[in-house]
N, C-alpha and C positions, 0 to 999 in steps of 0.2 A: 138766897136756896133750902131747900128743904135739905135733912138727913135722912136718909133712906136705909133701913137695915138691910140686912145683903139677901144681894141675890134682883136689889132691886134701886130703881131710880127718880127723879122727878119723869114727869109726863112733860113738861115744857108746854110748851106753847101759849100761845093770848090768851083763856080764859078764866076763868075761879082753882078752876082745878088744874092751874100749873104746878103746880109745887104739891099736887099729893103721887104719891111712892105709890109706883106699877112693876111688875114684875118681868123683869127681863130673860124673853126664852129666842128663839126660835134663833132664825138669823144674827137678833145681839142679845147673846146669852147668859155676856160681862154686864156685871155690873162700875163702871168705871166713876168711881164718885169726886174724884178730883175734877171730871168735865161736867159730873150731871148729867150723863147721860148714858140708857144702855150702851152696849160698843160690839159688836163682831171678835174684833177680838183687842186687848190691854193695849196700853199709849207701848213705849220699847222701851226696856228701865224698869217695865216691871211685870206680870205675867196674874193670869187670873186662875183664886185662891181654890179650897173644894165646892168652899159658896160661891165660887164663881164671881167672886165681886175682884178685883185689877188688888191689887199686891204690890209698893215698890220695893224694887231692889233692892237685901244692904249691904254690906259694905263686902262681906264676908262672900258672896256671892253678890258684885257689882252687875254681871248682864243679864238679859233675858232669851232662854231657848224658845221659843213661844213651838216648838215639836213635839217638846216633850212639858212643857205649861209651866216650866218653872223658870226659877234665880239659877244658875250656876257659874263657881265660880273660874270656868274655861268653855270653854265653849265645845259642843263635841265633834270629835271626829274630821278633817275636810271644812271646820270652816273657825270664825274666825266674826270679831263683836267689829258691826261700823259702830262709830262718827255715837250713833243714838243710843248703844249700848247693848243692840241686839242684832243676836246670831245670823249668820246670816253662811251661807255654804259657797266654796270657794267658787267664784269661774270658770269653765276649762282655759280660758287661757294661762290665768292665776290660779294652783288649781290646788297651792300645796299653801299649811292655814301656819304659819311662824307668828307662833301661841303669843311667843316674847314681843316679840312686837307687834307682835296684833292688827300681823293685815296679810292678803292671797300673796304668795308669792310664785313667778317661774321657778326656780333653784331654789331651796331653803342653802339657809348661811353655813358657812363655812365648816366645813366636820359635822355637818351632820345632812340626815336625810330625809326622807317623805314614806318610803318603806309605805305600806298598802295600805296604811290607814290615810294616807295626805296629809301628814302630821310630821310637821319637822322636830324631828329626834335629834340628840348627839348621838355622834354615834360611840358602840359600849367597847369595851378595852380588846372582849375577844371580838371581834371587827371597825380600830378603831380608825376607820381611814373612807370617805363619804366619798361615791363614785358617781356623780351630779349624771354623767352619761346613763346608768341607768336605776336611777336614781332610790339606789341603797350600799349602805354601807357593810366594805368587804373586811378583810383581814387581810387580804395584801390589790395595790391598783393591778388591773390587769396590764397585756401585754402593748407596751406604746406611752405608757404613764408609769408616772412616779407623784410620790403620797409631797404636797407645799411643806412650809412650814403651819398651817391651817389644819393638818393632814385632810385634805383631796389630792384626790387623782388630777393630777394634770397634767400632757401633752406631752410628751421627751421630745425636745429637737432632734433630731438626725444628723447624726457627724454627716457634715460634709463633703463632700465625693475628694477626693483625689483624683487630682487635673492630670491626668495624662501625661507625658514628658513627648518634648515636640524635639521632632528628631530636622 
């Protein structure tokens, strides 16, 4: 295959010009040198650099963020990397991003809450308890609940009612 300069890829086809480099434009603005083609978007794990060449993500920023057109160490708020290392927004049924586990979750792990960003974050010292009912960290668990060993607010069991004496 031809080695083409920035923003160009082999034309392809069957003719003698199949190895000639052509500019990548319009619907296929990125030059993917690994597939030797102009593409609409770069492959997962890569991004289109300033010269519009697809560039592989490095170890210190292994995930491709297509919206920002760059590689990132952590996907943006409310999104996680899929198996192809591409940042994807969490769906409605699992809206919270657990960046430690790299998965979208319905409820954040123990001792953490999503807050407004939908990113699971460990609760800080000033609000150390995770109230999963309200999806936020709190300084004290709400009435009817108490903190467990993992600093999650859980419903407390009501004391059993005493039986009335039988006459």
